[in-house]
VOGU-3710 file (C-alpha; in Angstrom, 3 decimals, decimal comma):
1> mmvhltflsa> -39,768/13,631/49,678  -39,377/14,949/46,295  -39,962/12,875/42,932  -37,309/13,719/40,311  -39,364/12,942/36,741  -35,958/12,006/35,382  -37,824/9,821/32,857  -38,627/13,210/31,132  -35,054/14,436/30,221  -33,743/13,617/26,755
11> palfssnglv> -31,021/10,691/27,494  -33,819/8,788/29,168  -36,083/9,484/26,491  -34,306/8,039/24,136  -32,955/5,344/26,071  -34,245/1,723/24,514  -36,581/1,411/27,944  -37,414/4,870/27,176  -38,125/3,953/23,493  -39,895/0,678/24,336
21> mtgaliviis> -42,396/2,626/26,898  -43,265/5,449/24,325  -43,939/2,780/21,405  -46,058/1,096/24,115  -48,037/4,252/25,020  -48,304/4,900/21,516  -50,222/1,670/20,838  -52,659/2,557/23,453  -53,217/5,978/23,214  -54,291/4,792/19,305
31> yffnliatry> -56,552/2,482/20,898  -58,503/4,896/22,782  -58,319/7,114/19,386  -60,169/4,579/17,225  -62,960/4,330/19,969  -63,378/8,071/20,007  -63,580/8,121/15,943  -65,847/5,399/16,215  -68,231/6,987/18,409  -67,646/10,485/17,172
41> svpsvlllil> -66,978/9,672/13,477  -63,546/11,478/13,660  -60,782/10,117/11,844  -58,616/8,647/14,188  -55,544/9,748/11,780  -56,025/13,546/12,692  -55,689/12,565/16,302  -52,869/10,466/15,485  -50,741/13,368/13,560  -51,807/15,409/16,311
51> lgmvlhgavs> -50,023/13,343/19,244  -46,817/13,498/16,798  -46,668/17,200/16,910  -47,310/17,165/20,416  -44,453/14,516/20,858  -42,148/16,773/18,828  -42,430/19,565/20,970  -42,303/17,259/24,149  -38,736/16,615/22,622  -38,092/19,947/21,549
61> atgaktpdli> -38,477/21,108/25,239  -36,222/18,834/26,489  -33,648/20,423/24,460  -32,557/16,949/22,846  -31,859/17,290/18,741  -34,629/16,425/16,839  -34,023/12,670/15,075  -34,102/12,426/11,447  -37,142/10,114/11,441  -37,840/10,188/7,472
71> pileilgiig> -36,400/6,691/6,456  -38,836/5,291/9,188  -41,360/6,755/7,536  -40,644/5,652/4,319  -40,770/2,132/5,268  -43,725/2,400/7,658  -45,031/3,998/4,618  -44,335/0,343/2,149  -45,555/-1,504/4,571  -48,471/0,057/5,723
81> lifivleasl> -49,625/0,517/2,053  -49,183/-3,498/1,485  -51,417/-3,817/4,594  -54,171/-1,428/3,997  -54,688/-3,039/0,355  -54,244/-6,526/1,447  -56,862/-5,362/4,454  -59,263/-4,343/1,606  -58,764/-7,209/-0,784  -59,933/-9,540/1,622
91> dleltgekrk> -62,707/-7,716/2,419  -64,086/-7,203/-1,211  -66,541/-10,214/-2,319  -66,820/-10,764/-6,249  -70,566/-11,848/-6,705  -72,568/-11,073/-9,783  -75,045/-8,792/-7,882  -71,819/-6,377/-6,903  -70,361/-6,371/-10,858  -72,234/-2,488/-10,873
101> lisraffaal> -70,695/-1,510/-8,136  -68,140/-2,624/-8,297  -67,673/-0,959/-12,113  -69,310/2,145/-10,709  -66,731/2,494/-8,188  -63,744/1,932/-10,493  -64,892/4,508/-12,982  -64,951/7,016/-10,096  -61,629/6,418/-8,758  -60,338/6,563/-12,653
111> lnlllstlli> -62,080/9,469/-14,077  -61,601/11,408/-10,574  -57,771/10,514/-10,697  -57,388/11,819/-14,365  -59,264/14,765/-13,862  -57,645/15,668/-11,117  -54,026/15,101/-11,865  -54,476/17,065/-15,185  -55,623/20,605/-13,299  -53,848/20,028/-10,601
121> alvmtlyidv> -50,679/19,901/-12,815  -51,583/22,857/-14,607  -51,367/24,584/-10,990  -48,012/22,985/-10,406  -46,155/24,539/-13,566  -47,702/27,714/-12,609  -46,646/27,614/-8,870  -42,795/25,705/-9,261  -42,462/26,357/-12,969  -41,946/22,955/-14,286
131> dlttgllyav> -42,824/21,139/-17,897  -46,326/19,645/-17,534  -44,922/16,221/-17,347  -43,156/17,069/-13,768  -46,314/18,850/-12,975  -48,074/15,840/-13,379  -45,574/13,997/-11,484  -45,957/15,801/-8,496  -49,932/16,059/-9,115  -50,953/12,288/-9,080
141> plsimssaii> -50,119/12,013/-5,383  -52,606/14,889/-4,703  -55,030/13,259/-6,429  -55,062/9,574/-4,769  -57,604/9,103/-2,403  -56,412/8,083/0,846  -57,651/4,226/1,555  -55,713/4,369/4,993  -57,816/6,787/6,249  -61,183/6,391/4,458
151> ipsvstlgte> -61,514/2,019/4,970  -60,971/2,791/8,916  -63,692/5,424/8,950  -66,570/4,052/6,868  -67,956/1,681/9,486  -71,007/4,125/9,981  -72,218/3,904/6,926  -74,914/1,831/4,914  -73,509/-1,510/3,681  -73,546/0,152/-0,272
161> kkefmvyest> -72,166/3,134/0,426  -69,125/1,643/2,551  -68,517/-1,227/0,084  -68,360/1,594/-2,793  -66,072/3,756/-0,693  -63,706/0,854/-0,048  -63,732/-0,072/-3,683  -63,075/2,940/-4,859  -60,254/4,343/-2,659  -58,470/0,826/-3,313
171> fsdilgimlf> -58,831/1,254/-6,817  -57,672/5,107/-6,471  -54,472/3,576/-4,670  -53,789/1,264/-7,350  -54,687/3,143/-10,439  -52,962/6,307/-8,827  -49,682/4,213/-8,196  -49,308/2,471/-11,783  -49,824/6,324/-13,239  -47,000/7,711/-10,849
181> yflisslead> -44,761/4,839/-12,173  -45,927/5,526/-15,539  -45,276/8,688/-15,471  -41,474/8,427/-14,043  -40,960/5,835/-16,888  -42,500/8,242/-19,522  -39,494/11,315/-18,504  -37,002/8,052/-19,436  -38,717/6,539/-22,344  -37,506/7,818/-25,897
191> sfkqmslaal> -40,779/7,990/-27,406  -44,738/7,877/-26,449  -44,905/4,349/-28,568  -42,483/3,152/-26,548  -43,712/4,163/-23,464  -47,044/2,795/-24,301  -45,854/-0,547/-25,156  -43,844/-0,578/-21,734  -47,075/0,007/-19,777  -48,917/-2,504/-21,433
201> lnltltvavs> -46,168/-5,171/-21,287  -46,059/-3,921/-17,685  -49,386/-4,816/-16,604  -49,789/-7,790/-18,593  -46,496/-8,902/-17,082  -47,704/-7,890/-13,374  -51,472/-9,602/-13,748  -50,114/-12,793/-15,038  -47,640/-12,748/-12,290  -50,065/-11,701/-9,688
211> vatsyflifl> -52,447/-14,918/-10,516  -49,782/-17,476/-10,652  -48,355/-16,691/-7,389  -51,580/-16,246/-5,966  -52,669/-20,045/-6,729  -49,066/-21,017/-5,639  -49,161/-19,443/-2,268  -52,565/-20,550/-1,971  -51,504/-24,477/-2,749  -48,270/-24,008/-0,505
221> fqkirtelkl> -49,972/-22,941/2,503  -52,593/-25,681/2,552  -49,311/-27,980/2,717  -48,121/-26,473/5,519  -48,765/-28,094/8,666  -47,325/-25,621/11,413  -49,082/-23,278/13,117  -46,355/-20,959/12,535  -46,944/-19,852/8,704  -49,712/-16,689/8,797
231> flliavlill> -46,647/-14,249/9,067  -44,660/-16,368/6,663  -46,996/-15,720/4,189  -46,758/-11,895/5,296  -43,373/-11,940/5,030  -43,238/-13,824/1,567  -45,998/-10,972/0,154  -43,893/-8,287/1,222  -40,925/-9,513/-0,114  -42,948/-10,245/-4,129
241> yslskmlhls> -43,834/-6,518/-3,630  -40,342/-5,555/-3,023  -38,598/-8,185/-5,723  -41,795/-6,776/-7,903  -41,341/-2,785/-7,616  -37,161/-3,666/-8,319  -38,546/-4,871/-11,613  -40,698/-2,066/-12,375  -44,300/-3,870/-12,221  -47,038/-2,851/-10,612
251> slliilvfgl> -46,264/-4,466/-7,303  -49,150/-3,198/-5,616  -51,547/-4,973/-8,092  -49,891/-8,333/-6,732  -51,440/-7,729/-3,400  -54,366/-6,824/-4,414  -55,065/-9,916/-6,727  -53,985/-12,352/-4,008  -56,109/-10,696/-1,472  -59,060/-10,988/-4,047
261> ilsnrhlffp> -58,395/-14,605/-4,825  -57,760/-16,042/-1,207  -61,311/-13,904/0,230  -63,128/-15,221/-3,096  -61,574/-18,646/-3,805  -64,915/-20,329/-4,607  -65,113/-18,307/-7,731  -61,065/-18,821/-8,780  -61,507/-22,803/-8,181  -64,522/-23,684/-10,277
271> grmrkylked> -65,362/-27,162/-11,385  -62,800/-29,898/-11,204  -60,393/-27,373/-9,847  -61,974/-27,250/-6,442  -60,267/-30,738/-5,639  -57,211/-28,621/-5,223  -58,501/-26,343/-2,335  -58,926/-27,933/1,446  -61,732/-25,873/2,220  -61,935/-27,140/5,676
281> qmsvifknfk> -57,953/-26,152/5,891  -58,166/-22,443/4,158  -61,350/-21,137/5,780  -59,475/-21,037/9,025  -55,909/-19,945/7,495  -58,162/-16,860/6,141  -59,985/-16,336/9,349  -56,933/-15,958/11,189  -54,578/-14,293/8,375  -57,354/-11,873/7,819
291> mitlessfvv> -57,310/-11,013/12,000  -53,454/-10,869/11,727  -53,779/-8,241/9,039  -55,972/-5,991/10,609  -54,223/-6,110/14,127  -50,750/-5,601/12,035  -52,281/-2,691/9,912  -53,880/-0,993/13,200  -50,132/-1,219/14,272  -48,154/0,239/11,386
301> rtfffvifgf> -50,730/2,554/10,263  -50,757/3,658/14,046  -46,688/5,142/14,012  -46,800/5,976/10,035  -49,192/8,662/11,216  -47,490/9,649/14,427  -43,979/10,042/12,697  -45,333/12,177/10,127  -47,047/14,169/12,688  -43,591/14,430/14,133
311> tillaslldl> -41,613/15,257/10,990  -44,157/18,111/10,149  -42,446/21,720/10,498  -45,545/23,973/11,164  -43,077/27,203/9,688  -44,366/25,887/6,607  -47,207/27,025/6,728  -46,394/30,654/7,439  -45,961/30,854/3,431  -49,321/32,619/2,015
321> kvwivsilil> -48,123/31,099/-1,474  -48,401/27,215/0,343  -52,183/28,256/1,286  -52,986/29,865/-1,968  -51,827/27,065/-3,828  -53,722/24,178/-0,909  -56,659/26,071/-1,688  -56,784/25,573/-5,290  -56,185/21,714/-4,760  -58,673/21,683/-2,263
331> gilygiryay> -61,176/23,106/-5,089  -59,976/20,990/-7,764  -60,708/17,905/-6,001  -63,977/18,352/-4,507  -65,271/20,579/-7,446  -64,558/17,233/-9,936  -65,785/14,959/-7,118  -69,320/17,141/-6,767  -69,381/17,653/-10,335  -69,314/13,559/-10,808
341> frliirkdif> -71,636/12,296/-8,552  -74,041/15,111/-9,253  -74,232/14,362/-12,779  -73,427/10,633/-12,746  -74,568/8,946/-9,715  -77,081/12,024/-9,146  -78,945/10,768/-6,064  -77,824/9,804/-2,392  -74,165/11,811/-3,330  -73,521/12,594/0,914
351> pdvwmsprgl> -71,426/12,211/2,356  -69,713/10,591/-0,683  -68,341/13,801/-2,185  -66,685/14,879/0,879  -65,021/11,241/1,105  -62,082/12,341/-0,340  -58,573/12,626/2,036  -55,264/12,344/1,071  -52,918/10,442/3,335  -50,435/7,782/3,592
361> itillfysip> -50,206/7,407/-0,366  -49,920/10,518/-0,923  -47,220/11,213/1,681  -45,409/8,218/0,188  -45,731/8,399/-3,367  -44,193/12,237/-2,564  -41,001/10,613/-0,833  -40,671/8,214/-3,942  -39,615/10,842/-6,612  -36,179/10,266/-7,882
371> edlvverfnt> -33,733/12,916/-6,645  -33,238/13,860/-10,324  -36,891/14,822/-10,357  -37,011/16,390/-7,139  -37,979/20,005/-7,730  -36,573/22,188/-4,284  -39,292/24,866/-5,097  -41,973/22,739/-3,619  -43,669/23,484/-0,190  -43,996/20,164/1,784
381> gilllvilas> -46,465/22,510/3,575  -48,919/22,028/0,752  -49,120/18,210/1,494  -49,965/19,092/5,374  -52,384/21,674/4,496  -54,283/19,113/1,924  -54,128/16,205/4,548  -55,393/17,577/7,124  -58,144/19,615/5,106  -59,791/17,007/3,433
391> siamavalik> -59,384/14,714/6,626  -61,429/17,205/8,670  -63,837/17,807/5,431  -64,319/14,022/5,820  -64,910/14,101/9,502  -67,020/16,861/9,556  -69,470/15,375/6,848  -69,210/12,125/8,896  -70,449/13,705/11,770  -73,355/15,315/10,196
401> yrnlskllpg> -74,177/12,300/8,303  -74,345/10,211/11,688  -76,415/12,895/13,552  -79,069/13,168/11,079  -79,003/9,800/10,603  -80,220/9,194/14,194  -82,798/12,318/13,756  -84,453/11,415/10,212  -84,276/7,681/9,815  -86,198/6,333/6,347
411> epeeltpgta> -84,942/5,644/2,658  -84,903/8,672/0,536  -85,459/9,163/-3,136  -82,354/11,518/-3,639  -80,102/12,934/-1,340  -77,736/15,837/-2,151  -75,024/17,696/0,283  -78,154/20,138/1,196  -80,686/18,156/2,070  -81,775/16,415/5,468
421> elpdlpetdr> -83,123/13,079/4,571  -80,861/10,448/4,924  -81,044/6,343/4,387  -81,108/4,192/7,518  -78,050/3,225/8,760  -77,285/-0,595/10,227  -76,047/-1,186/13,523  -72,103/-2,090/13,300  -69,399/-3,238/15,771  -66,528/-2,890/13,835
431> snt> -63,833/-0,853/15,338  -62,214/2,148/13,620  -59,041/0,203/12,894
//
């Protein structure tokens, strides 16, 4: 009896049942990608992008017209960014002994972002023949580290290295987004003074709104007695993010502040304020909320990178200029990062130097450039090459770090990219989600 594989035909593939099956299979495959990533230190993002490219090839083989998934990609990018920053902030503990670590991560993110943006902007002015301000606008997304890739990939690092990378990538996201929208507003401002005052007012107002909103939400959700409230909280945060973005506030800062206050509530409810905090309820809410955030972030990130892989046009990589510009950008990114770690950190800088992938936020910000500022001469193949090359570089460094740590346990006095001595790594059971 002959079996007809009708489910591979274009009509069946794009039917409601076919899409449901495809979505379920993508999530299942992504779970196994996480297991592979945890075992072999290969970022699951690379595997997800490859899966998207394979799906694109399968759809093309059926003769069906490839759907435009860019609008869906933008929506998933926004939601994914919210979950990623929220997930990171819930893991950050603000303690006195970590003050030095936090300050080092902040200045590392700030200095690398500013220097990379400036130098890449100069490349952009030559490549797409634009003024410096527009060049800076195109340079910012490429200068931001991807917390979406870093945070799930650092589980094999030592505690201090892991926390440093989580802080640095989160700060890079937030500072980069603020700089991006600052540049957009500067193009609309009449003078530098007006622009500076607007930026200062924006930051001050955002911090005030973030703190007030965070306290209000904590008080409110302590009063809700029903069990169905955690996704309600997520919906409120997404709504606040969208509203603050419409008001041109630093919307991501609201998410970060809420997560920090929730995870460090013992610091933000001192003295007499502690009587307003019902710790028995909040500890349960925090535990469940953190788990839901982790799971939701995994699902959103999965579909984002698969769809991104689906939308990739490999023909864009045939342009020699794309390769030249991409290599220049990568040289700038790693050159600045190596110089910073070598001159400032001075020791134990591997694999930190290579932990600088580009990903979700880079893609999202490029799609957020206003239409009147879009330069048609910019080839999106540069995004693909920089994202893939930086992710592969991180994967190779992590694999080398993991292998050497098994062979040469011990605590080194100094570690550079060429040394063979590595710190002893603690065992961890955290999955690469």
